Structures are given as structure tokens and as C-alpha cells.
C-alpha positions in Angstrom: -6.4 -18.6 -31.0 -3.0 -18.9 -29.3 -3.5 -18.8 -25.5 -1.5 -16.1 -23.7 1.2 -17.4 -21.2 -0.2 -18.5 -17.9 0.2 -15.7 -15.3 3.2 -16.1 -13.1 1.5 -15.2 -9.8 -1.6 -16.9 -8.5 -3.2 -13.6 -7.5 -3.2 -12.7 -11.3 -5.0 -16.0 -12.0 -7.5 -15.1 -9.3 -8.1 -11.7 -10.9 -8.8 -13.3 -14.3 -11.1 -15.9 -12.8 -13.1 -13.1 -11.0 -13.4 -11.1 -14.2 -14.5 -14.2 -16.2 -17.1 -15.3 -13.6 -18.4 -11.7 -13.3 -19.3 -11.6 -17.0 -15.9 -10.9 -18.6 -16.6 -7.1 -18.9 -16.7 -4.7 -16.0 -16.3 -1.0 -15.5 -13.0 -0.2 -13.7 -14.9 1.0 -10.6 -17.0 -2.2 -10.5 -13.9 -4.3 -10.9 -12.1 -2.7 -8.0 -15.1 -2.9 -5.8 -15.8 -6.6 -6.6 -12.2 -7.5 -6.2 -12.2 -5.7 -2.8 -15.4 -7.5 -1.7 -14.0 -10.8 -2.8 -11.2 -10.4 -0.3 -13.4 -9.1 2.5 -16.4 -11.4 2.1 -14.7 -14.7 1.3 -11.5 -14.7 3.3 -9.2 -14.6 0.3 -6.1 -12.4 0.7 -4.5 -11.9 -2.7 -4.9 -8.1 -2.7 -4.9 -5.2 -0.2 -6.6 -1.9 -0.8 -6.2 1.8 0.2 -8.9 4.6 0.4 -8.6 6.5 -2.8 -10.6 8.9 -5.0 -13.5 6.6 -5.6 -13.1 4.3 -2.6 -11.2 1.1 -2.1 -8.4 0.8 -4.7 -5.5 -1.6 -5.2 -2.5 -0.2 -7.1 -1.1 -3.7 -7.2 -4.2 -5.0 -9.0 -4.0 -2.1 -11.5 -0.4 -3.0 -12.2 -1.4 -6.6 -12.7 -4.1 -5.5 -15.1 -1.6 -3.6 -17.2 0.7 -6.6 -17.3 -2.1 -9.0 -18.2 -3.1 -6.7 -21.0 0.4 -6.8 -22.4 0.2 -10.7 -22.4 -3.1 -10.6 -24.3 -5.4 -11.7 -21.5 -7.6 -8.6 -21.4 -8.1 -5.1 -22.8 -8.2 -2.1 -20.7 -10.3 0.8 -22.0 -10.9 4.3 -20.7 -13.6 3.2 -18.2 -13.7 -0.6 -18.5 -11.9 -3.9 -18.5 -12.7 -6.7 -20.9 -11.5 -10.3 -20.8 -10.2 -11.5 -24.2 -9.3 -15.1 -23.4 -10.9 -17.6 -21.1 -8.8 -18.3 -18.1 -10.0 -21.8 -17.7 -10.0 -23.8 -14.4 -7.2 -21.8 -12.7 -8.7 -21.9 -9.2 -9.0 -24.9 -6.9 -12.3 -26.6 -6.7 -13.0 -25.0 -3.3 -12.1 -21.6 -4.5 -14.3 -22.1 -7.6 -17.2 -22.9 -5.3 -16.7 -20.0 -3.0 -16.2 -17.5 -5.9 -19.3 -18.9 -7.7 -21.3 -18.2 -4.5 -19.7 -14.7 -4.2 -20.4 -13.7 -7.8 -24.0 -14.9 -7.6 -24.6 -13.0 -4.4 -23.4 -9.7 -5.9 -24.6 -10.2 -9.5 -27.1 -7.4 -9.0 -24.6 -5.0 -7.6 -23.1 -2.7 -10.1 -22.5 1.1 -10.4 -23.8 3.3 -7.6 -25.5 0.3 -5.8 -22.2 -1.4 -5.5 -20.3 1.7 -4.4 -22.9 2.5 -1.8 -22.8 -1.0 -0.4 -19.0 -0.9 0.0 -19.0 2.6 1.5 -21.6 1.7 4.0 -19.9 -1.6 5.0 -16.4 -0.2 5.0 -16.4 3.5 5.7 -12.6 3.8 6.2 -12.2 3.1 2.4 -14.5 6.0 1.6 -12.5 8.6 3.6 -10.7 10.0 0.5 -13.6 9.5 -1.9 -14.7 12.3 -4.1 -18.3 11.0 -4.4 -19.1 9.8 -0.9 -21.4 12.8 -0.2 -23.3 12.1 -3.4 -24.0 8.4 -3.0 -24.6 8.0 0.8 -27.4 9.0 3.0 -26.8 11.4 5.8 -26.2 8.8 8.5 -23.8 6.8 6.3 -21.9 9.9 5.3 -21.6 10.9 8.9 -19.9 7.5 9.6 -17.4 8.3 6.8 -16.7 11.7 8.3 -16.2 10.1 11.7 -13.6 7.9 10.1 -11.9 10.9 8.6 -11.8 12.6 12.0 -10.3 9.4 13.6 -7.4 9.6 11.2 -6.5 13.2 12.3 -3.8 13.5 15.0 -2.5 16.7 16.4 0.4 15.2 18.4 3.9 15.3 17.1 5.7 12.0 16.4 8.4 10.3 14.3 7.5 6.8 13.1 9.8 4.2 11.6 8.5 1.5 9.2 9.9 -1.3 7.1 8.2 -2.7 4.0 9.5 -6.3 4.4 6.5 -8.7 4.2 4.0 -6.0 3.4 2.1 -5.1 0.3 2.3 -1.5 -0.8 -1.4 -1.0 0.2 -0.9 -2.5 3.7 2.2 -0.3 4.1 0.4 2.8 2.9 -2.6 2.1 5.2 -0.2 2.1 8.2 1.0 5.5 7.2 -2.6 6.8 6.6 -4.0 5.4 9.9 -1.2 7.1 11.8 -1.6 10.4 10.0 1.9 10.4 8.6 2.4 13.4 6.4 5.9 12.9 5.1 7.8 9.6 4.4 11.6 9.9 4.5 13.3 7.1 2.7 16.7 6.4 4.4 17.9 3.7 2.0 21.1 4.4 0.2 19.8 2.8 -2.9 15.9 3.0 -3.0 15.3 0.1 -5.4 13.1 -2.9 -4.9 11.8 -5.7 -7.1 8.6 -5.7 -5.0 5.8 -3.6 -6.4 5.5 -0.1 -4.9 8.8 0.2 -3.0 11.2 1.7 -5.5 11.9 5.5 -5.2 10.0 6.3 -8.4 6.8 4.4 -7.5 6.8 5.7 -3.9 7.3 9.2 -5.1 4.5 8.8 -7.6 1.9 7.0 -5.5 2.2 8.4 -2.0 1.4 12.0 -2.9 -1.9 10.6 -4.5 -2.7 9.5 -0.9 -1.8 12.9 0.6 1.7 11.8 1.9 4.8 13.5 0.7 7.9 11.5 -0.1 11.6 12.4 0.2 14.7 10.3 -0.4 17.6 11.0 2.0 20.5 8.8 0.7 23.0 10.4 3.0 21.3 8.6 5.9 21.6 5.2 4.2 24.2 2.4 4.6 26.3 1.2 1.6 25.3 -2.2 0.4 28.8 -3.7 0.9 28.5 -3.0 4.6 25.3 -5.0 4.8 26.9 -8.3 3.7 27.4 -11.2 6.0 24.8 -10.1 8.5 23.9 -13.5 10.0 23.6 -12.9 13.7 22.4 -10.2 16.1 26.0 -9.5 17.0 26.7 -8.8 13.3 23.9 -6.2 13.3 25.1 -4.7 16.5 28.6 -4.2 15.1 27.2 -2.6 12.0 25.0 -0.2 13.9 27.9 0.7 16.2 29.9 1.8 13.2 26.9 3.6 11.7 26.1 5.6 14.9 29.7 7.0 14.9 29.0 8.4 11.4 25.8 10.2 12.3 27.5 13.4 13.6 29.1 13.7 10.2 25.6 13.8 8.6 24.7 17.1 10.2 23.2 18.7 7.1 20.8 15.8 6.5 19.9 15.5 10.2 19.2 19.3 10.4 16.9 19.0 7.4 15.2 16.0 9.0 14.5 18.0 12.1 13.2 21.0 10.1 10.9 18.7 8.2 9.6 17.2 11.5 8.9 20.7 12.8 7.0 21.5 9.6 5.0 18.3 9.2 4.7 17.3 12.8 4.2 13.6 11.9 6.8 11.9 9.7 8.1 8.4 9.1 11.5 7.0 8.4 11.5 4.0 6.1 13.8 1.2 5.0 13.4 -2.5 4.1 13.6 -4.6 7.3 10.4 -5.3 9.2 12.0 -5.3 12.6 13.4 -1.9 13.4 16.2 -3.4 15.6 17.6 -5.0 12.4 17.5 -1.7 10.5 19.6 1.4 10.8 16.5 3.6 10.8 16.3 3.1 14.6 19.8 4.6 14.9 18.5 7.7 13.2 15.4 7.9 15.4 17.4 7.2 18.6 19.8 10.0 17.6 16.9 12.5 17.1 15.3 11.5 20.3 18.6 12.0 22.2 18.7 15.6 21.1 15.2 16.6 22.1 11.9 15.5 23.5 10.7 13.6 20.5 8.1 10.8 20.5 9.4 7.8 18.5 7.1 4.9 17.5 8.0 1.9 15.4 5.3 0.5 13.1 
């Protein structure tokens, strides 16, 4: 048998190793739960997760599964994932030991027992679950409902957030934990080689988490203007020029204000992690200058 090409990213090798050590065949729900616990219980940090229809879920891991299937490593069926080729010794000796202990500890946890354990230990990840009420006892389900109530916020606010250095799941959790209901993408060209942050993917995944998505290209900055930004002074000059253009973007700003009044809690997004190095703070400053609006930078 010809071996498939070695996965490019170490996280994908970790995924294959977990699947192999857990028996090479798992239901999709068991796979997501075991991968989640492998990150929470061992200190590994290859994947992040969001609360989804059946609890903790990694869209990145699902994307990796699809890629690994195309390489011939595994087969994804309607409800399960099966390893087709042994991954071999693709983890360090220390990781092999830790993962061996982890898999042995949870070898008796599958199906509802595994789901219940995860929901009880990590109730935040059960907040969007369709089955929490069916698998949890009254006290455990109350803890989940308490988490749901914590996520609700009646105050009005505009957030800004950049995705630099964040996984899609980490980014989405920030939005969920701050009860953001609409994400306004103020990039001129909303493309990214990083999973989850192109317009099409954001527009497809965020609504699944209850967050609307809107691209507002008129509020972006042309890429040629972003060249040669090497010092804080370079950024300051760029933003001075950008601020002077904002009054000309009246239609987009009027729409943004209307969306804020409708949704109460919205976020402006772009790439840079630090808001002072991104034009999104110019937009939020402009909005704040025209009314009593609470601005928070994530």
C-alpha cells in the first residue's frame, strides 16, 4: 500500500494519532468530544472549540478531516470516521505517553456517557446543544442554563476585533461570550489564507452560531495604501488620511448606525490584533463622536 503524504501541519498528525490510538474508528460525535478532552485534560493546544448543536465542536478539525480524507488517510462516513492508514510514530515520545494515558482513561467513554461527561465538566460548550436537556440531570442542566443566561447582555455596545493570531473558534468564542449579534467586516478585500476568515467562510459559519455577518467594503482601505507600514508614524499618517474620507462614506455609516440600533450589540472586524494598528478604530471613534455609544476593543 502506498502511504499517503505526511500531513503538512502537526495538528493534523496529532488528529491522526488520536484516531489511531482510540481504535481507528469513531463516531463523529465521539471524535469531536475526545479531541476536545485531549486539549482540555492534557494541556495540548492544537485545536479550539465552540459550543455547537451537539456540544463542543471544532470547524478547523472538520476541515482537516476533509483534507486528510482527500489524501487517503481516512474515510468520513455519514456518522463516523475511520482511519485507513496507520499514522506511525508521528508524536514525540512524551506526547505518545500522555496520549496513551489519556486514551486509556477515557476508553470506556463513548456515546451518551462521553457527551454527559463533557457537558457536566464544561457547561459553556453545551449552551447551544440540542440534546443537553435529554442527557443531563436536573442540576447539570441548570448549570448549562445558567451559562446561557450569563451570555445574554441587554446593554448596547459596539466591539472591534481582529483575527490576527486567533483561530476561528477562539475568535468566535469572543463574539459569543460578548453576545455579539452582528459582525461587520470592514476589510476592503475579505480574503484570508487562514481557515475561517474569508468572507465566504465567515458568512457560512457565523450564522450557524447565531451571529449574522455583513461585509462592508466601502469602509475598507485599499491594499496599496497599506504598503510600507513599518512604524507607528506610518500608521498614524494612514489613519489621518482615512479619517478625512469617512464623511464621504455617509451611506455606509448610516447603515452601520441603523444596524447598531437594530441589533444593539455588533462588532467591527479586520485583520490586525491591535486595534490601534487597524482602521476599524477610526470607524468606531467616528461613531462614538456622533453619539453616546459604548466602544469596546476585544
